[in-house]
Structure formats: structure tokens, C-alpha cells
C-alpha positions as CSV (number, residue, x, y, z in Angstrom):
1,X,-2.1,-18.8,-25.9
2,X,-4.0,-16.7,-28.4
3,X,-0.7,-15.6,-30.0
4,X,0.6,-19.2,-30.2
5,X,-2.7,-20.4,-31.8
6,X,-2.5,-17.6,-34.3
7,X,1.1,-18.5,-35.2
8,X,0.1,-22.2,-35.5
9,X,-2.8,-21.3,-37.8
10,X,-0.5,-19.3,-40.1
11,X,2.1,-22.0,-40.3
12,X,0.8,-25.5,-39.4
13,X,3.9,-27.2,-40.7
14,X,6.1,-25.6,-38.0
15,X,7.6,-27.8,-35.4
16,X,6.4,-27.8,-31.8
17,X,9.7,-26.3,-30.6
18,X,9.4,-23.4,-33.1
19,X,5.8,-22.8,-32.0
20,X,6.8,-22.7,-28.4
21,X,9.6,-20.3,-29.2
22,X,7.2,-18.1,-31.1
23,X,4.7,-18.2,-28.2
24,X,7.5,-17.3,-25.7
25,X,8.6,-14.4,-27.8
26,X,5.0,-13.1,-27.9
27,X,4.6,-13.4,-24.1
28,X,8.0,-11.6,-23.6
29,X,6.9,-8.8,-26.0
30,X,3.6,-8.4,-24.2
31,X,5.4,-8.2,-20.8
32,X,7.9,-5.7,-22.0
33,X,5.1,-3.6,-23.5
34,X,3.2,-3.7,-20.2
35,X,6.4,-2.6,-18.3
36,X,6.9,0.3,-20.7
37,X,3.3,1.5,-20.2
38,X,3.6,1.3,-16.4
39,X,6.9,3.1,-16.6
40,X,5.5,5.9,-18.7
41,X,2.5,6.2,-16.4
42,X,4.8,6.4,-13.3
43,X,6.8,9.1,-14.9
44,X,3.7,11.1,-15.6
45,X,2.8,11.0,-11.9
46,X,6.2,12.5,-10.9
47,X,5.8,16.0,-9.6
48,X,7.1,18.9,-11.7
49,X,9.1,20.8,-9.0
50,X,11.8,23.4,-8.8
51,X,14.6,23.1,-6.3
52,X,15.0,26.1,-4.1
53,X,18.0,28.2,-5.0
54,X,21.1,27.3,-3.2
55,X,19.7,24.0,-1.8
56,X,22.6,22.0,-0.3
57,X,22.9,18.2,-0.4
58,X,21.4,16.3,2.5
59,X,24.1,15.5,5.1
60,X,22.2,13.2,7.5
61,X,22.3,15.7,10.3
62,X,19.5,17.9,11.8
63,X,20.5,21.4,12.7
64,X,19.0,24.2,14.7
65,X,17.2,27.3,13.3
66,X,17.3,30.6,15.1
67,X,14.1,32.6,15.4
68,X,15.6,36.1,15.1
69,X,14.6,38.3,18.1
70,X,13.0,35.5,20.1
71,X,13.9,35.5,23.8
72,X,13.4,32.3,25.8
73,X,14.3,30.3,28.9
74,X,16.7,27.4,28.2
75,X,15.4,23.9,28.7
76,X,16.9,22.5,31.8
77,X,17.4,19.1,30.2
78,X,18.6,20.3,26.8
79,X,19.8,24.0,26.9
80,X,20.2,24.0,23.1
81,X,16.5,24.7,23.0
82,X,14.6,27.4,24.8
83,X,10.9,28.0,25.8
84,X,9.5,31.2,24.2
85,X,9.1,34.2,26.5
86,X,9.0,37.3,24.2
87,X,9.6,38.6,20.7
88,X,11.8,41.7,20.1
89,X,10.7,44.2,17.5
90,X,11.5,43.2,14.0
91,X,14.3,45.0,12.2
92,X,14.1,43.4,8.7
93,X,11.3,42.0,6.5
94,X,13.0,38.8,5.2
95,X,11.7,35.3,5.0
96,X,8.4,35.8,3.1
97,X,6.8,32.5,2.4
98,X,6.8,31.1,-1.2
99,X,3.4,31.6,-2.8
100,X,1.9,28.3,-4.2
101,X,-1.5,27.3,-5.6
102,X,-4.1,26.8,-2.9
103,X,-3.9,23.3,-1.4
104,X,-0.6,22.4,-3.2
105,X,1.9,20.8,-0.9
106,X,5.5,22.1,-1.2
107,X,8.2,19.6,-2.4
108,X,10.4,18.2,0.3
109,X,13.5,20.1,-1.0
110,X,15.8,22.8,0.4
111,X,16.0,23.9,3.9
112,X,13.0,22.8,6.0
113,X,12.4,24.3,9.5
114,X,10.3,22.6,12.2
115,X,8.6,24.8,14.8
116,X,7.0,23.1,17.8
117,X,4.0,24.0,20.1
118,X,3.6,21.9,23.2
119,X,0.1,21.9,24.7
120,X,-0.5,20.7,28.2
121,X,-3.8,18.7,28.5
122,X,-5.9,17.1,31.2
123,X,-4.3,19.0,34.1
124,X,-0.7,18.2,33.2
125,X,1.9,20.5,31.6
126,X,4.8,19.3,29.5
127,X,8.0,19.1,31.6
128,X,11.4,20.1,30.4
129,X,12.5,16.5,30.3
130,X,9.5,15.4,28.2
131,X,10.1,18.3,25.8
132,X,13.7,17.3,25.5
133,X,12.6,13.7,24.7
134,X,10.3,15.1,22.0
135,X,13.1,17.0,20.4
136,X,15.2,13.9,20.4
137,X,12.4,12.0,18.6
138,X,12.1,14.8,16.0
139,X,15.8,14.7,15.5
140,X,15.8,11.0,14.9
141,X,12.9,11.4,12.4
142,X,14.7,14.2,10.6
143,X,18.0,12.3,10.4
144,X,16.2,9.3,8.9
145,X,14.5,11.6,6.3
146,X,17.9,13.1,5.4
147,X,19.4,9.6,5.0
148,X,16.6,8.6,2.6
149,X,17.1,11.9,0.8
150,X,20.8,11.0,0.3
151,X,19.7,7.7,-1.2
152,X,17.5,9.5,-3.7
153,X,20.1,12.3,-4.3
154,X,17.6,14.9,-3.1
155,X,18.9,18.2,-1.6
156,X,17.1,18.3,1.8
157,X,18.2,19.8,5.1
158,X,16.0,19.6,8.1
159,X,16.4,21.8,11.2
160,X,14.6,22.3,14.5
161,X,13.7,25.8,15.7
162,X,15.9,26.7,18.7
163,X,12.9,28.3,20.3
164,X,9.7,26.3,21.0
165,X,6.3,27.4,22.3
166,X,4.4,26.1,25.3
167,X,0.8,26.5,26.2
168,X,-1.8,24.8,28.4
169,X,-5.4,23.9,27.5
170,X,-7.0,22.0,30.4
171,X,-10.6,22.5,29.3
172,X,-12.7,19.4,29.0
173,X,-13.8,18.7,25.5
174,X,-16.2,16.3,23.9
175,X,-14.7,13.6,21.7
176,X,-16.7,12.4,18.8
177,X,-15.5,9.4,16.8
178,X,-16.1,8.5,13.2
179,X,-14.6,6.3,10.5
180,X,-12.6,7.0,7.4
181,X,-11.5,5.0,4.4
182,X,-8.0,3.4,4.7
183,X,-7.2,1.9,1.3
184,X,-9.5,-1.2,1.1
185,X,-10.5,-0.9,4.8
186,X,-11.9,1.7,7.2
187,X,-10.5,2.9,10.5
188,X,-11.6,5.0,13.5
189,X,-10.6,8.6,13.7
190,X,-11.6,11.6,15.9
191,X,-14.2,13.8,14.2
192,X,-13.3,17.5,13.8
193,X,-9.7,16.7,14.9
194,X,-8.3,19.2,12.3
195,X,-10.7,21.9,13.5
196,X,-9.6,21.3,17.1
197,X,-5.9,21.6,16.1
198,X,-6.6,25.0,14.5
199,X,-8.6,26.2,17.5
200,X,-5.7,25.1,19.8
201,X,-3.2,27.0,17.8
202,X,-5.4,30.2,17.8
203,X,-5.9,30.1,21.5
204,X,-2.2,29.5,22.1
205,X,-1.3,32.5,19.9
206,X,-3.5,34.7,21.9
207,X,-2.1,33.6,25.3
208,X,1.5,33.9,23.9
209,X,0.9,37.6,23.1
210,X,0.0,37.5,19.4
211,X,-3.1,38.9,17.8
212,X,-4.2,35.5,16.3
213,X,-2.7,32.4,14.7
214,X,-2.0,34.0,11.3
215,X,-0.3,36.9,13.0
216,X,1.8,34.6,15.1
217,X,2.9,32.3,12.3
218,X,3.5,35.2,9.9
219,X,5.8,36.9,12.4
220,X,7.7,33.7,13.1
221,X,8.0,32.9,9.4
222,X,9.6,36.3,8.7
223,X,12.3,35.6,11.4
224,X,13.4,32.1,10.2
225,X,15.8,31.5,7.3
226,X,14.2,28.4,5.7
227,X,12.6,27.6,2.3
228,X,9.7,25.8,4.0
229,X,8.4,26.0,7.6
230,X,6.4,23.2,9.3
231,X,4.5,23.6,12.5
232,X,4.1,20.6,14.8
233,X,1.5,20.7,17.6
234,X,2.2,18.3,20.4
235,X,-0.8,17.7,22.7
236,X,0.1,16.0,26.0
237,X,-2.5,13.3,25.4
238,X,-2.8,10.0,23.6
239,X,-4.4,10.0,20.2
240,X,-4.0,9.5,16.5
241,X,-1.5,11.9,14.9
242,X,-2.5,13.6,11.7
243,X,-1.3,16.1,9.1
244,X,-3.6,19.0,8.3
245,X,-3.9,19.6,4.5
246,X,-2.9,23.0,3.3
247,X,-6.4,23.7,1.9
248,X,-7.9,23.2,5.4
249,X,-5.6,25.2,7.6
250,X,-7.1,28.6,6.5
251,X,-3.5,29.8,7.2
252,X,-1.8,30.8,3.9
253,X,1.1,28.6,3.1
254,X,1.2,27.0,6.6
255,X,2.1,23.3,6.9
256,X,0.7,21.9,10.1
257,X,0.7,18.5,11.8
258,X,-0.5,17.2,15.1
259,X,1.8,14.7,16.9
260,X,0.3,13.2,20.0
261,X,2.5,12.3,23.0
262,X,1.5,8.7,22.6
263,X,-0.2,7.0,19.7
264,X,-3.7,5.6,20.3
265,X,-6.7,4.9,18.1
266,X,-8.9,6.9,20.4
267,X,-8.1,10.3,22.1
268,X,-7.6,9.8,25.8
269,X,-5.8,11.3,28.8
270,X,-2.2,10.3,29.2
271,X,-1.7,7.9,32.1
272,X,1.9,7.1,31.2
273,X,4.9,9.3,30.4
274,X,4.9,10.8,26.9
275,X,6.6,8.6,24.3
276,X,6.9,10.6,21.0
277,X,7.3,8.2,18.1
278,X,9.9,9.0,15.5
279,X,8.2,6.8,12.9
280,X,4.9,8.7,13.3
281,X,6.7,12.1,13.2
282,X,8.5,11.1,9.9
283,X,5.2,9.7,8.5
284,X,3.3,12.9,9.2
285,X,6.1,15.1,7.9
286,X,6.1,13.3,4.6
287,X,2.3,13.8,4.4
288,X,2.8,17.5,4.5
289,X,4.9,17.3,1.4
290,X,2.5,15.3,-0.7
291,X,3.0,11.6,0.4
292,X,-0.1,9.5,0.6
293,X,-1.0,6.6,2.9
294,X,-0.3,3.2,1.5
295,X,-1.6,0.9,4.2
296,X,-4.9,-0.9,3.9
297,X,-4.2,-1.5,0.1
298,X,-2.6,-4.7,-1.4
299,X,0.9,-4.2,-2.8
300,X,-0.2,-5.7,-6.1
301,X,-2.5,-2.7,-6.5
302,X,0.6,-0.5,-7.2
303,X,2.8,-0.4,-10.3
304,X,5.6,-3.0,-10.0
305,X,8.6,-1.9,-7.9
306,X,7.1,1.4,-6.7
307,X,5.9,0.4,-3.2
308,X,7.2,-2.3,-0.9
309,X,6.1,-3.5,2.5
310,X,8.8,-1.4,4.1
311,X,7.6,1.9,2.7
312,X,7.1,4.3,5.6
313,X,3.7,5.3,4.3
314,X,2.5,1.7,5.0
315,X,3.5,1.8,8.7
316,X,4.2,-1.9,8.7
317,X,7.3,-1.6,10.9
318,X,7.8,0.1,14.3
319,X,11.5,0.8,13.8
320,X,12.8,3.5,11.5
321,X,15.8,1.4,10.6
322,X,13.4,-1.1,9.0
323,X,11.6,1.5,6.9
324,X,12.4,3.5,3.7
325,X,11.0,5.8,1.1
326,X,10.1,3.8,-1.9
327,X,9.8,5.1,-5.5
328,X,6.1,6.2,-5.5
329,X,6.5,8.1,-2.2
330,X,9.7,9.6,-3.5
331,X,7.8,10.9,-6.6
332,X,5.0,12.3,-4.4
333,X,7.4,14.4,-2.3
334,X,9.4,15.6,-5.3
335,X,12.5,13.4,-5.0
336,X,12.1,11.4,-8.2
337,X,13.6,11.6,-10.7
338,X,16.4,12.3,-8.4
339,X,19.3,14.8,-8.8
């Protein structure tokens, strides 16, 4: 309106149609200028990443990674995977983790390995059948991530470790709840949940025959051929899954997430069979590579066409087939610009 008034003041003899045309041109120019500014700002938020050498294109399949020298007992329901029993002496020193700045998540590129620790709670241990179902859920989550990587032309290959770890922690623990910001809202979360996850991993390492958690994870890292290694802790309990930021793990270069057997706002004993959720697993995995939560915030708060209601970081759908990785999330994990 200001532009149209300005034009009318400069040339009062112009016809109404000419004035409307001038006003429309000014509005169009302002809109294009705004789009250009948003686009430039979006490009500046894209991560500057380097693709690991030899990274292969995503193929939509989740493979298996061998932990060299790990001996285990095959799972009775899915003998492709084995429960850890012992580790043979190392013969080589390969697989050193890539050094990154403290607290910097790695890009979701190259070969990504997932190692699982299943922790029995509240007097119940994980059964072979339940662990097989958890591997199936992780496979579904990994296949979905690879399909999204194909859409963004990102070279990503996920694989599950052929050997998993099992421990039991039936000690009673106090549960303290607090609230945290979730976009424009707040939600309940267990206080000290991240600290408890680190304590669980340390106790498991000791019972499994390692000196401590850093020794355990360093030894396993050196025996797996992967660009990035992710550790998933599966407590046999209902609760709210979470990703532990790199700067809080106190374990150099270790990406760690807690995936409860069932999702619940409050931690509680499991009264029904475990039901690992592929949506939650994919969501937490993306967190470990830099993706941020986008629920609790209005879509209009984001730059145009960067986040939709189907973005997995909004958790607005319960089926993976209804979700996707939108542009902003793709930038956060190092997928955009693609190729």
C-alpha cells in the first residue's frame, strides 16, 4: 500500500489500472526479495561436512557388522545375531574413531554401525524373542532412514552389530520428574535420565568383563569397520526415549541413545510385552547426528518449505510410512545440499 501510494504521488495522472499494476509489481518484488533472504539464511544453516572416503550410496537395506573376535551365543529366534560371551585378544589396531570438536555431532554419512545393550529391569530379563523383535524394529528404522537418504542423494549405509550385549539391573531406583521446554510448550521428563544411562552402561561394562565403559566402548570400536558407531541402550521398562548429547557422555566420540521397551511419559515397570517403536528409534538416531526437535512449535515459525507436519522430528504420525526427512532436518544431519 505504501508503494502504491508513493507511485500515485509521483504520477497522479496515471490510470487506476496502471497504479494497480505498479502496486502488484512492488508486492511481487518484495515477496521475491523475502524469499531470497530466507533462502540465503537457510543455506548458511547447512552444515559444512566432509563425506567419509569410499562412502557408498544408500541402498535401502540394513546390513550386519561383525565385531572382530567377539564370541557369542546365537539368538534362538534370530540366529543372525548373538549374545556376547567373550572377546578374543585383539590382533590389529584398526577402527580408531574420527576426532571431532567436543560436542559436535557427526554427519549422518558413510557407514553407520549400531551396537545394542539390552538391560533387564524390575525383575525381568530380556528374552531372545523380545530381543529379536527389537532388532526387527531397528531394522525397520534403519531401512526408512536409508530410503530418505536415497531421496536426498546422501551416501548412508546403516548396519546392526551381529553381536549384542545383555545385562540385568534389578535394583530399585528413585524416579524424579521435571519439565523441559518443547518448542512453545513444556513437557515432563525424568530428571537425571542421562546420568542414569551412563551409570547403567558403566555397570554393564564391569559385569561383562571390561574395566569400565570407556574401555568397553574403545575396544568394541576398534573391532568394527564403520565410519561412525552408535550405542543404543534398551532398558526393559516403559519410559521416554532420549539421545544423550556428545558433550554430556564423558565418553570421547561416543554417540549414545536410550530406547525404552515401550514409550511412556513417565518411567514405570513394564506390565505388557516390550514393543520397540521404529519411529522413536529413527527419531533418536537422527538426534545423534544433529537433528533438533520440531514439535511444540508452529510450522509458520520455520522458513517456508523447510518443515512440514510430516517431518519425523515433529512426531505427528505413528507410522514411518507417513513420515519423512524435510529440508531443515536434512540440513541438520548433513544431507543438504545433497550429492
